[in-house]
C-alpha positions in Angstrom: -46.7 34.8 -34.7 -44.0 37.5 -34.3 -44.8 37.8 -30.6 -44.5 34.0 -30.1 -41.1 34.1 -31.7 -39.9 36.9 -29.4 -41.2 35.0 -26.4 -39.4 31.8 -27.4 -36.1 33.6 -27.9 -36.3 35.3 -24.6 -37.3 32.1 -22.8 -34.3 30.3 -24.3 -32.0 33.0 -22.9 -33.4 32.4 -19.4 -34.9 35.9 -19.2 -38.4 36.9 -18.2 -40.8 38.9 -20.4 -44.1 40.2 -19.2 -46.8 37.9 -20.6 -44.4 35.1 -21.6 -44.0 32.2 -19.2 -40.8 30.0 -19.5 -41.4 26.4 -20.3 -42.2 24.2 -17.3 -39.4 21.7 -16.4 -40.6 18.4 -14.9 -38.6 15.3 -13.8 -40.7 12.2 -14.1 -39.9 8.9 -12.2 -41.6 5.5 -12.1 -44.7 5.1 -9.9 -42.7 2.8 -7.6 -39.1 3.9 -8.0 -36.1 2.1 -6.7 -33.7 3.8 -4.3 -31.4 4.7 -7.2 -34.2 6.0 -9.5 -35.6 8.2 -6.7 -32.1 9.5 -5.9 -31.4 10.1 -9.6 -34.6 12.1 -9.9 -33.6 14.3 -7.0 -30.1 14.8 -8.3 -31.4 15.9 -11.7 -33.9 18.3 -10.1 -31.2 19.8 -7.8 -28.7 20.5 -10.6 -31.3 21.8 -13.1 -32.5 24.2 -10.5 -29.0 25.5 -9.8 -28.2 25.7 -13.5 -31.4 27.5 -14.7 -32.5 29.3 -11.5 -36.0 28.0 -12.2 -38.4 25.7 -10.4 -38.1 22.0 -11.4 -40.8 19.6 -10.1 -40.5 15.9 -9.6 -43.6 13.8 -10.2 -44.6 10.2 -10.4 -45.3 8.9 -13.9 -49.1 8.7 -13.5 -49.0 12.5 -12.9 -46.8 13.3 -15.9 -47.8 16.7 -17.5 -48.7 16.8 -21.2 -46.7 20.0 -21.9 -43.4 21.6 -21.1 -39.9 19.9 -21.0 -40.1 16.5 -19.5 -37.1 14.4 -18.2 -38.0 10.8 -17.7 -35.8 8.9 -15.2 -35.6 5.1 -14.8 -37.9 2.3 -15.7 -40.9 4.4 -16.8 -43.6 3.1 -19.1 -42.9 5.9 -21.5 -39.7 4.1 -22.6 -41.9 1.7 -24.7 -43.1 4.6 -26.8 -39.6 5.6 -27.8 -38.4 2.0 -28.6 -36.4 1.3 -25.4 -36.6 -2.1 -23.7 -35.6 -1.6 -20.1 -35.1 -5.3 -19.5 -32.4 -5.4 -22.2 -30.0 -3.2 -20.2 -26.9 -4.8 -18.9 -25.9 -4.0 -15.3 -24.6 -0.4 -15.1 -25.3 0.2 -18.8 -26.7 3.7 -19.3 -28.7 5.6 -21.9 -29.3 9.3 -22.6 -31.9 9.7 -25.2 -33.8 12.7 -26.6 -37.1 12.7 -28.5 -38.6 16.0 -29.4 -38.7 18.1 -26.2 -38.4 15.1 -23.9 -35.3 13.4 -22.5 -34.9 9.9 -21.1 -32.3 8.7 -18.6 -32.3 5.0 -17.9 -30.0 2.0 -17.3 -29.4 -1.3 -15.7 -29.1 -1.8 -11.9 -27.5 -4.5 -9.9 -30.0 -7.3 -9.2 -31.6 -6.8 -5.8 -29.5 -3.6 -5.3 -31.7 -1.9 -2.7 -31.9 -4.9 -0.3 -28.2 -5.7 -0.7 -27.1 -2.1 0.0 -29.4 -1.7 3.0 -28.3 -5.0 4.4 -24.5 -4.5 3.9 -24.4 -0.8 4.8 -21.6 -0.8 2.3 -21.3 3.0 1.8 -17.6 2.9 0.8 -18.3 0.6 -2.1 -21.7 1.8 -3.3 -22.0 5.3 -2.1 -25.6 6.5 -1.6 -27.0 5.0 -4.8 -25.8 3.6 -8.1 -26.6 1.9 -11.4 -27.2 2.9 -15.0 -30.1 5.3 -14.5 -28.2 7.4 -12.0 -25.1 7.3 -14.2 -27.1 8.4 -17.2 -28.2 11.5 -15.2 -24.6 12.2 -14.2 -23.4 11.7 -17.8 -26.0 14.3 -19.0 -25.1 16.8 -16.2 -21.4 16.6 -17.1 -21.6 16.5 -20.9 -24.5 18.8 -21.6 -24.7 21.0 -18.5 -20.9 21.3 -17.7 -21.3 20.2 -14.1 -18.2 19.3 -12.1 -17.8 18.2 -8.5 -14.3 19.1 -7.4 -14.6 18.4 -3.6 -17.4 17.5 -1.2 -19.9 20.2 -0.2 -21.8 22.9 -2.1 -18.7 25.1 -2.6 -17.2 22.1 -4.6 -20.1 22.0 -6.9 -19.4 23.8 -10.2 -22.7 24.2 -11.9 -22.6 26.8 -14.8 -25.6 29.0 -15.3 -27.2 27.9 -18.6 -30.5 26.8 -20.1 -31.2 23.1 -20.7 -30.3 22.2 -24.3 -32.6 20.2 -26.5 -31.6 16.5 -26.8 -33.8 15.6 -29.8 -31.9 13.0 -31.8 -29.4 12.3 -29.1 -28.9 8.6 -28.2 -25.8 8.0 -26.1 -25.1 4.6 -24.5 -22.3 3.6 -22.3 -21.1 1.5 -19.4 -18.7 2.2 -16.6 -15.3 1.0 -17.9 -14.2 -0.5 -14.6 -16.2 -3.3 -13.1 -15.3 -2.0 -9.6 -14.6 1.6 -8.6 -13.7 2.0 -5.0 -12.2 4.9 -3.1 -12.3 4.0 0.5 -13.5 7.0 2.4 -15.7 6.4 5.4 -13.1 6.4 8.2 -14.7 9.1 10.2 -17.9 7.1 10.7 -16.9 3.4 10.7 -13.7 3.5 12.7 -13.6 6.7 14.8 -17.3 7.2 15.6 -19.7 4.4 15.1 -17.4 1.6 16.4 -15.0 3.2 18.7 -17.4 5.8 20.1 -14.6 8.4 20.0 -14.6 11.8 18.5 -11.0 12.8 17.7 -10.0 16.2 16.3 -13.5 17.7 16.1 -15.1 20.2 18.4 -18.7 19.8 17.2 -20.1 16.4 16.2 -22.6 18.0 13.9 -19.6 19.1 11.7 -18.3 15.5 11.7 -21.8 14.3 10.6 -22.0 16.9 7.8 -18.5 15.9 6.6 -19.5 12.2 6.4 -22.7 13.0 4.5 -20.9 15.4 2.0 -18.2 12.8 1.4 -20.7 10.1 0.6 -22.6 12.3 -1.8 -19.3 13.3 -3.6 -18.2 9.7 -3.9 -21.6 8.7 -5.3 -21.4 11.5 -7.9 -18.0 10.0 -8.9 -19.5 6.6 -9.5 -18.2 4.5 -6.7 -19.7 1.1 -7.1 -19.3 -2.3 -8.7 -21.0 -4.8 -10.8 -18.9 -7.8 -9.8 -18.2 -8.9 -6.3 -14.6 -9.8 -5.4 -13.2 -11.4 -2.3 -10.0 -9.6 -1.4 -8.5 -8.9 2.0 -6.3 -11.1 4.1 -8.0 -14.4 4.0 -6.3 -16.7 6.5 -6.0 -14.6 9.7 -8.0 -17.1 11.7 -5.9 -20.0 10.7 -2.9 -19.7 13.1 -5.2 -20.0 16.1 -7.7 -22.3 14.5 -5.1 -24.8 13.3 -2.5 -24.3 16.0 -2.1 -28.1 16.2 -1.1 -28.2 12.5 2.1 -26.2 12.2 2.8 -27.8 8.9 0.1 -25.6 7.3 2.3 -22.5 8.0 5.5 -21.0 6.9 8.7 -22.5 8.2 11.4 -20.2 9.6 15.2 -21.1 9.2 15.1 -22.3 12.8 12.4 -24.8 11.9 9.6 -22.9 13.8 6.2 -22.8 12.2 2.8 -21.3 13.1 3.8 -18.3 15.2 6.4 -15.6 15.5 9.5 -16.4 17.5 8.7 -13.9 20.2 5.0 -14.8 20.5 3.1 -17.8 21.7 0.4 -19.8 19.9 -2.9 -18.1 20.4 -1.6 -14.5 20.5 -3.5 -12.1 18.3 -0.3 -11.0 16.4 -0.1 -14.4 14.8 -3.0 -13.5 12.6 -0.3 -12.0 10.3 1.6 -15.3 10.1 1.8 -16.6 6.5 1.0 -20.1 5.1 3.1 -22.8 3.7 1.7 -22.1 0.2 3.1 -25.2 -1.4 1.4 -27.6 1.0 -1.2 -29.6 -1.0 -3.3 -30.2 2.1 -3.6 -26.4 2.5 -4.9 -26.3 -1.1 -7.5 -29.0 -0.4 -8.7 -27.2 2.7 -9.1 -23.9 0.9 -11.0 -25.4 -2.0 -13.0 -27.7 0.3 -14.2 -24.8 2.5 -15.2 -22.8 -0.6 -17.1 -25.8 -2.0 -19.0 -26.4 1.3 -19.9 -22.8 1.8 -21.5 -22.7 -1.7 -23.1 -26.1 -1.7 -26.3 -26.0 -3.7 -25.6 -22.6 -5.2 -23.4 -23.6 -8.2 -25.2 -23.0 -11.4 -24.2 -23.8 -15.0 -23.0 -20.8 -16.9 -23.0 -18.5 -13.8 -19.7 -17.4 -12.2 -19.6 -18.7 -8.6 -18.2 -16.6 -5.7 -14.5 -16.1 -5.9 -12.0 -17.9 -3.6 -10.0 -15.5 -1.5 -6.3 -16.5 -1.6 -4.8 -13.3 -0.2 -2.1 -13.9 2.4 -2.0 -12.5 5.9 -0.4 -9.0 5.5 3.2 -10.3 5.8 5.9 -11.2 3.3 6.1 -14.8 2.2 8.9 -16.4 4.3 8.5 -20.1 4.2 12.0 -21.8 3.8 10.8 -25.4 3.5 12.2 -27.4 0.6 8.9 -27.6 -1.3 8.3 -23.8 -1.3 11.9 -23.1 -2.2 11.6 -25.5 -5.1 8.8 -23.3 -6.4 11.0 -20.2 -6.4 12.7 -18.9 -9.6 16.4 -18.8 -9.3 17.7 -15.6 -7.7 21.2 -15.0 -6.4 19.7 -12.9 -3.6 18.5 -16.0 -1.9 22.1 -16.8 -1.2 23.2 -13.4 0.0 20.2 -12.2 2.0 20.7 -13.0 5.8 17.2 -14.4 6.2 17.2 -16.7 3.2 20.7 -18.0 3.7 19.9 -18.9 7.3 22.1 -16.3 9.1 18.9 -14.9 10.6 17.2 -17.8 12.2 13.7 -16.5 13.0 11.0 -13.9 12.4 9.8 -11.8 15.3 6.4 -10.0 15.4 7.8 -6.5 15.0 10.3 -7.2 12.2 8.1 -9.4 10.1 8.7 -7.2 7.1 12.5 -7.2 7.2 12.8 -9.4 4.2 10.8 -7.1 2.0 10.9 -3.5 0.9 7.8 -1.8 2.2 6.7 1.6 3.5 4.4 0.4 6.3 7.0 1.3 8.9 5.1 0.1 12.0 6.4 -3.4 11.4 10.0 -2.6 10.6 11.7 -2.3 7.3 14.0 -4.1 4.9 17.5 -4.9 6.2 19.9 -2.2 5.0 22.4 -3.2 2.5 20.5 -6.2 1.3 18.1 -6.4 -1.6 15.5 -9.1 -0.8 14.7 -11.7 -3.4 11.2 -12.1 -4.9 9.0 -15.1 -4.1 6.4 -14.3 -6.7 6.8 -17.5 -8.6 5.8 -19.6 -5.6 2.7 -17.5 -5.0 1.6 -17.7 -8.6 2.0 -21.5 -8.5 -0.1 -21.4 -5.3 -2.9 -19.3 -7.0 -2.8 -21.6 -10.1 -3.1 -24.7 -8.0 -6.2 -23.4 -6.2 -7.9 -22.3 -9.4 -7.1 -25.6 -11.1 -8.7 -27.6 -8.2 -11.7 -25.2 -8.0 -12.4 -25.5 -11.8 -12.9 -29.2 -11.3 -15.9 -28.2 -9.2 -17.1 -25.4 -11.5 -15.5 -24.4 -14.8 -16.0 -20.6 -14.1 -14.3 -20.7 -10.7 -11.9 -17.8 -9.9 -9.4 -16.8 -7.4 -8.7 -13.4 -5.9 -5.0 -13.0 -5.1 -2.4 -10.3 -4.3 0.8 -9.1 -5.8 2.1 -7.7 -2.6 5.1 -7.3 -0.3 8.0 -9.6 -1.5 5.7 -11.2 -4.1 4.9 -7.8 -5.8 7.5 -8.2 -8.6 6.3 -10.1 -11.7 7.1 -13.8 -11.8 10.1 -14.9 -13.9 9.0 -18.4 -14.9 5.4 -19.1 -14.0 2.5 -17.6 -15.9 -0.7 -16.6 -14.2 -3.5 -19.0 -15.0 -6.9 -17.9 -16.4 -9.3 -17.3 -13.5 -6.8 -15.5 -11.3 -7.9 -12.0 -10.5 -4.7 -10.2 -9.5 -4.8 -7.4 -6.9 -1.7 -5.4 -7.5 -0.5 -3.5 -4.4 2.4 -1.2 -5.3 4.9 -0.2 -2.6 4.7 3.6 -3.2 3.2 6.0 -0.7 5.6 9.0 -0.5 7.4 10.2 -2.5 5.6 9.4 -5.7 7.9 10.7 -8.5 9.4 9.6 -11.8 11.3 6.8 -10.3 8.3 5.3 -8.5 6.2 5.7 -11.6 8.7 3.9 -13.7 8.9 1.1 -11.2 5.2 0.7 -11.1 5.0 0.5 -14.9 7.7 -2.2 -15.1 6.0 -4.3 -12.4 2.4 -3.9 -13.7 3.4 -4.5 -17.3 5.5 -7.5 -16.2 2.5 -9.1 -14.5 0.3 -8.4 -17.5 2.9 -9.9 -19.9 3.0 -13.0 -17.6 -0.7 -13.8 -18.1 -2.5 -11.5 -15.6 -5.3 -10.3 -17.8 -7.8 -9.3 -15.0 -5.9 -6.9 -12.8 -7.3 -5.0 -9.9 -5.3 -2.0 -8.7 -5.0 -1.7 -4.9 -2.7 1.3 -4.2 -2.0 2.9 -0.8 -0.7 6.2 -2.2 -3.7 8.2 -0.8 -1.9 8.0 2.6 1.0 10.0 1.2 1.2 13.5 2.6 -0.8 13.0 5.8 -2.9 16.1 6.2 -0.3 18.4 4.6 -0.6 20.4 1.4 0.6 17.8 -1.2 -0.3 16.2 -4.5 0.7 13.1 -6.4 -2.1 13.5 -8.9 0.0 13.7 -12.0 1.7 10.4 -11.6 -1.4 8.8 -10.2 -3.3 9.7 -13.3 -0.7 8.8 -15.9 0.0 5.4 -14.2 -3.7 4.5 -14.1 -3.8 5.5 -17.8 -1.0 3.0 -18.4 -2.6 0.3 -16.3 -5.9 0.6 -18.1 -4.2 -0.1 -21.4 -2.6 -3.2 -19.8 -5.2 -5.3 -18.0 -6.8 -2.9 -15.4 -10.4 -3.7 -15.0 -11.1 -2.8 -11.3 -9.7 -0.4 -8.8 -9.7 -0.1 -5.0 -7.8 2.9 -3.7 -7.0 3.1 0.0 -7.7 5.6 1.5 -9.5 8.9 1.2 -8.4 10.4 4.5 -10.2 13.7 4.0 -7.6 16.4 3.6 -10.1 18.2 1.4 -8.4 21.6 1.2 -4.8 20.7 1.5 -5.0 17.9 -1.1 -7.9 19.0 -3.3 -6.3 18.2 -6.6 -5.0 14.8 -5.6 -8.5 13.9 -4.2 -10.2 15.2 -7.3 -8.1 13.0 -9.6 -8.5 9.9 -7.4 -12.2 10.2 -7.7 -12.6 11.6 -11.2 -10.5 8.9 -12.8 -12.8 6.1 -11.5 -15.3 6.7 -14.2 -12.8 7.4 -17.0 -9.5 5.6 -16.4 -8.1 6.8 -19.8 -8.6 10.5 -19.1 -5.4 12.4 -19.1 -4.0 14.3 -16.1 -4.0 17.5 -18.3 -7.8 17.1 -18.9 -8.6 16.6 -15.3 -6.2 19.4 -14.2 -8.0 21.7 -16.6 -11.4 20.8 -15.2 -10.2 21.5 -11.7 -8.7 24.8 -12.6 -11.8 26.0 -14.3 -13.5 26.3 -10.9 -11.2 29.2 -10.1 -11.9 31.5 -13.0 -9.3 34.2 -13.5 -7.3 32.8 -10.6 -6.7 29.6 -12.5 -3.1 30.3 -13.5 -2.0 31.1 -9.9 -3.8 28.0 -8.6 -2.1 26.0 -11.3 1.4 27.2 -10.1 0.3 26.4 -6.5 -0.7 22.8 -7.5 2.7 22.4 -9.3 4.4 23.3 -6.0 2.5 20.5 -4.3 3.5 18.0 -7.0 7.2 19.1 -6.8 7.4 17.9 -3.2 7.8 14.4 -4.7 11.1 15.5 -6.2 12.7 16.8 -3.0 14.2 13.4 -2.1 14.3 9.8 -3.1 12.4 7.0 -1.4 15.6 5.8 0.3 16.4 9.3 1.5 12.8 9.7 2.9 13.3 6.3 4.7 16.5 7.5 6.3 14.9 10.7 7.3 12.1 8.7 9.0 14.6 6.8 11.1 15.8 10.2 12.5 12.2 11.0 13.3 11.0 7.9 15.2 7.6 7.3 16.7 7.0 7.0 20.4 7.7 3.2 20.0 10.9 3.8 18.0 9.6 2.9 14.5 10.5 5.1 11.5 8.5 8.3 10.9 7.1 9.5 7.6 5.2 6.4 6.9 1.5 6.0 6.2 0.4 6.4 9.8 3.0 8.9 10.9 3.8 11.2 8.0 3.6 14.2 10.4 6.9 13.2 12.0 8.9 14.1 8.9 7.1 17.4 7.9 9.6 19.7 9.7 12.3 18.4 7.3 10.2 18.5 4.1 8.6 22.0 4.4 9.9 25.4 5.5 8.5 28.8 6.4 9.7 30.1 3.0 7.8 27.3 1.2 4.6 28.2 2.9 5.1 31.9 2.3 5.7 31.3 -1.5 2.6 29.1 -1.7 0.4 31.5 0.0 1.5 34.4 -2.2 0.2 32.4 -5.2 -3.2 31.9 -3.6 -3.4 35.5 -2.5 -2.8 36.5 -6.1 -5.5 34.1 -7.3 -8.0 35.5 -4.7 -7.3 39.1 -5.8 -8.4 38.2 -9.4 -11.6 36.5 -8.5 -14.9 37.1 -6.6 -18.0 35.2 -5.6 -17.8 31.4 -5.5 -14.4 31.4 -7.4 -12.8 33.5 -4.7 -14.4 31.4 -2.0 -12.8 28.3 -3.5 -9.4 30.0 -3.5 -9.9 30.9 0.2 -10.8 27.3 0.8 -7.4 26.2 -0.5 -5.8 28.8 1.7 -7.4 27.3 4.8 -5.8 23.9 4.1 -2.5 25.6 3.5 -2.8 27.5 6.8 -3.5 24.2 8.6 -0.4 22.7 7.0 1.7 25.7 8.2 0.5 25.3 11.8 1.0 21.6 11.7 4.6 22.2 10.4 5.2 24.7 13.2 3.9 22.3 15.8 6.3 19.6 14.7 9.2 22.1 14.6 8.4 23.2 18.1 8.2 19.5 19.3 11.6 18.7 17.8 13.1 21.8 19.5 12.5 20.2 22.9 11.0 23.4 24.2 7.9 22.1 25.9 6.3 25.5 26.4 6.8 26.4 22.7 5.4 23.0 21.6 2.3 23.5 23.9 1.6 26.9 22.4 2.1 25.8 18.8 -0.2 22.8 19.4 -2.9 25.0 21.0 -2.8 27.4 18.1 -3.2 24.5 15.7 -6.2 23.0 17.5 -7.9 26.4 17.9 -7.5 27.0 14.2 -8.9 23.6 13.2 -11.9 24.3 15.4 -12.5 27.6 13.7 -12.6 26.1 10.2 -14.0 22.6 10.8 -17.6 23.7 9.7 -16.2 24.7 6.3 -15.3 21.2 5.3 -11.6 21.9 5.2 -10.6 18.6 6.6 -11.9 15.4 8.2 -9.8 15.7 11.3 -10.4 12.4 13.2 -7.9 10.2 11.4 -5.2 12.8 11.5 -5.7 13.7 15.2 -5.6 10.0 16.1 -2.4 9.5 14.2 -0.8 12.6 15.7 -1.7 11.5 19.2 -0.8 7.8 18.8 2.5 8.2 16.9 3.7 11.7 17.6 2.5 12.1 21.1 0.4 15.2 20.4 -2.1 15.7 23.3 -5.4 15.6 21.4 -8.5 15.2 23.6 -11.3 12.8 22.6 -15.0 12.9 23.4 -17.6 10.2 23.8 -19.4 10.6 20.4 -22.8 9.3 21.3 -23.1 11.5 24.3 -22.3 14.4 22.0 -24.9 13.9 19.2 -25.8 10.3 18.4 -24.9 8.1 15.5 -23.7 9.3 12.1 -26.0 7.0 10.1 
């Protein structure tokens, strides 16, 4: 008896004693597992092996052992014996349950998930797998095993060495708090490789493939997915060509022109951005009629039908017809702004945003000295009219709509009707400081107060910073906390560009908050810093330097700086596509030296994986320094100096690309297209085949 007690104690400590074998660990999955169940079993096996240093087997339920520690995953028959009805789970509901020495991880999946995922190839939205069973496994790994995934790749996996605790008596249920959790992040494959057959910025296509795979796994672990299907995205881009003979469907310019920009002709592709005349009742009938026809025979009592997409065509609303103007709330800026008072007679394709305050840059900017009026009331009346007509067809009909561009501000007079899912698109990219955060809260809270109860957050702040060392994590997190308390129920963040080392903290928060939108920045910051051991204080100060970049200048100052750093086509620099053009004026050699001193100090206090993580951050900082020097050399006008600086940058990127430092394709494309940096592209398929 005494010997058995000794063996048990030693086994629990993870040690080995001659003549005393540790308990066997077995993951058990259904005889015919779904994609998610099989994936969940492998994930559990992988992390338990890393945590315990022991062998962990995965078996089908018919081969379940009768002894040892058993971890049942998914819709196994053994659930019946512990009083769990699998068919009672709601979609994405999860359960972690312990009975004796056994543990159970199960939950609800999306109906027909496997076939839908394989058919859609929707890796951005779904990751590699999803559903309640997988999320139960991740919940256990985080809460009981202390696992964190701070960036893609094995180095970003923080798996503490520890024995597996007993779960006897534990019964923990939950569901993902957001019905949609999207962090768009597949640009390398879908845009630069699979479709365009171009390999930008990479020397070895195998490194590009590994980056895509690591990114997808990391997003999956952070619960990208959804249990409700929305229809967002610019809905009417085909209309200007399809209905060219019906100009009355489209916005009227002060000159009277409708249907195409003043410097384009009907049929030109640029007219896909041309907005509608949203007050036209015939337009309303056409939208609802098309929705009704496309869903004929599929309307079911008590079942929500597909949404109607009412998102405009990526331009400000600029119809000046009497009916649309009658839908606007009174605003003195209509009388003072040159477009709305008729001083400017038309809209041209490259200045279509001049009556709005936006950071898109490639399409111009607001007229200086004039604050544009808001046309939100007319757009809310448009959305309400559509949902009212649609609910005559089906009482649960809903509309997906944007709060965007010059209809981003909350309406003054018109309340948002029930059934309108509002996709709020804030104007902030960079800087993202106190002023931008306060504006976001005013606008989001205003929409919520005006009846928008189902709000989908659709920010573009991930573009801020380009590939440079930068973070806006603090304000991102606190604003999402605020939004979650005021109507947020879905999130679609655009876009995870892949500056893994240079923007590690920002990326971690953007992913981590998907599964817990009420988690504070301080909590997430602490989780991130724990990966650096004794170097955490120095890494904290380094991250604070990255956050402080937001305070260096106002948004207006940044815009003026961009005008002094124009693109090859003469558009302002420093925007989402061409941030690199402004970096010589934002950073300095001294800034990089101070930042590196902090990371060197952190590295000296650590070893092993913790030191490797610090060195990983230094690689992104080094890339930022060389990018900065390249831009400084370019601005100097010394062609030889620029060529040498660019060559040094490209050689450095090639030397670290296998380490997962950065996904270089998007940035190399932007540097070439907008800054004129001479990147060389390869034919991807000749270099190594498809990513998927």
